C-alpha positions in Angstrom: 55.6 111.5 90.1 57.6 108.3 90.0 60.5 110.2 88.4 60.4 112.6 91.4 60.5 109.7 93.8 63.5 108.2 92.0 65.3 111.6 91.9 64.9 112.0 95.7 66.3 108.5 96.4 69.2 109.2 94.1 69.8 112.4 95.9 69.8 110.6 99.2 72.4 108.1 97.9 74.5 111.0 96.6 74.5 112.8 100.0 75.4 109.6 101.8 78.3 109.0 99.4 79.4 112.6 99.7 79.3 112.3 103.5 81.6 109.3 103.4 84.0 110.9 100.9 84.1 114.2 102.9 84.7 112.4 106.2 87.3 110.1 104.8 89.1 113.0 103.1 89.3 114.9 106.4 90.7 111.9 108.2 93.3 111.5 105.5 94.1 115.2 105.4 94.6 115.4 109.1 96.3 112.0 109.6 98.5 113.4 112.4 95.5 113.7 114.7 93.3 110.9 116.1 90.4 110.0 113.7 87.8 111.5 116.0 89.6 114.9 116.1 90.4 114.8 112.3 86.8 114.8 111.3 85.3 118.2 110.5 82.0 117.6 112.3 80.0 120.6 111.0 80.2 119.6 107.3 79.7 115.9 108.1 76.6 116.5 110.2 75.3 119.0 107.5 75.7 116.4 104.8 74.0 113.7 107.0 71.1 116.1 107.7 70.8 116.8 103.9 70.5 113.1 103.4 67.9 112.8 106.1 65.9 115.6 104.6 66.0 114.0 101.1 64.9 110.7 102.7 61.9 112.4 104.3 60.9 114.2 101.1 61.4 111.0 99.0 59.3 109.0 101.5 56.5 111.6 101.4 56.5 111.9 97.6 56.4 108.1 97.3 53.4 108.0 99.7 51.6 110.7 97.7 52.4 108.8 94.4 50.9 105.6 95.8 47.8 107.4 97.2 46.9 109.4 94.1 45.5 106.3 92.4 47.2 106.5 89.0 49.6 108.5 86.9 49.3 112.3 86.7 49.0 113.9 83.2 52.5 115.3 83.7 53.9 111.7 83.8 52.5 110.5 80.5 54.2 111.4 77.3 51.0 111.6 75.3 49.2 114.1 77.6 48.2 117.6 76.4 48.8 120.7 78.4 45.1 121.1 79.2 44.9 117.6 80.8 46.8 118.9 83.8 45.0 122.1 84.3 43.1 121.8 87.6 41.2 124.5 89.4 43.8 126.2 91.6 41.5 128.2 93.8 39.9 131.6 93.9 42.2 134.6 93.6 41.4 138.2 93.9 43.4 140.1 91.2 42.1 143.4 92.6 43.1 142.8 96.2 45.7 145.1 97.8 45.8 143.2 101.0 48.8 141.0 100.1 50.8 144.1 99.4 49.9 145.4 102.9 50.8 142.0 104.4 54.2 142.1 102.6 54.7 145.6 104.0 54.1 144.4 107.5 56.7 141.6 107.0 59.2 144.2 105.7 58.5 146.5 108.6 59.0 143.6 111.0 62.4 142.7 109.4 63.4 146.4 109.6 62.3 146.4 113.2 64.6 143.5 113.9 67.5 145.2 112.2 67.0 148.8 113.4 65.0 148.9 116.6 62.5 146.9 118.5 60.0 149.8 118.7 58.9 149.0 115.1 57.8 145.4 116.0 54.5 146.4 117.6 53.7 148.6 114.7 54.5 145.8 112.3 52.3 143.4 114.4 49.4 145.9 114.2 49.8 146.3 110.4 49.9 142.5 110.1 46.7 142.1 112.1 44.9 144.7 110.0 46.2 143.1 106.7 45.1 139.6 107.7 41.6 140.8 108.9 41.2 142.8 105.7 42.3 140.0 103.4 40.0 137.5 105.1 37.0 139.7 105.2 37.4 141.5 101.8 34.4 139.5 100.4 32.1 140.7 103.1 32.0 144.4 102.2 32.3 146.7 99.2 31.6 145.8 95.6 32.4 142.1 96.0 30.3 141.3 99.1 28.4 138.0 99.0 
């Protein structure tokens, strides 16, 4: 985890350095204009936002690293694969509801591209898929 924190801070520095180089290069390239008109603002702002995003992720990962109370098995060189094998949750390998949910998302995207009349149909399929996925353990063979 500490390595991830360091990588995000290095990436922040890289984006800030790249922002300075990019802005300076534009000012030099367009030296006939005033400096504020020579800057290509879209690229400069995009690089600054990339630096800001990497600062936020680096800060968050650093806080998580401090709060976890020790090194993870992935961080130690002597760890086995089984050491970092937590319970990931309960998954239903027989469930068809994620496929129906993906179909509703695809139908919604097609509705945005082709015609708005498909959006209510996609919304209805979405509601059916979510309700079916949430309540699949309350009926049928796997009811509890």
